[in-house]
N, C-alpha and C positions, 0 to 999 in steps of 0.2 A: 208385380211377382208374379203377374201373367206374359207380362214383357219380356220377363229373366226366362222363365219357362219356352215359350216360344221363338223369341229370338234370338236368345242367348243359346241357354242348356241343349235345348235341339237341336241347334248347330255344331256345338262342341264338344257335344256328353261325351262322344267316340275316338276324340282325340287326346292330346297328353295336355291336359286343360282339368282345372278342379272349380267347384262353384262350393260354395257354403253359404247358406245364408243362418245369421244369427236369428233368434228369437228371446231378445233382450226382456228380461221379468218374464219366461214363461217357462216353465215347468215340462217335464219331457212328454208328459201325459197329453199336456197343452199343445205342443208342437206336433205329437200325432195325431190329435183329432183335427187339426188345423190340413194338417198335409193330405188326410185321408179324407177331409170335406174338399177340398182345393183340385183335388187329383196333381199336385205338384209330384215330379217326380226329379226333381233334385236336391240332394242333402240339404236336410234343416239341422239346427243343432240348439241345444236349450242353452241359454246363457242368463240364468234365473237373479243370479248380483251382478251381472252387468262388468262381470270378471274381463274375459275376453274383449267388449265392447270398449273397455273402458283405457285396454291398452291403446287403442287407434282414433278415440275421439274424446272430446272434451263435453259435448252436450249429451 
């Protein structure tokens, strides 16, 4: 995720580009704490029951 922040998000955030990282099996509170601790500036979204994740991945 450090590479996403530095190499992708930092270079693309001001363009017509969207990046959302899913926190599968994590709550909103966990995502907020993680984002603050790691100082990530790209959007993170909780997916506690893997609802979104399961639409794109099988494992």
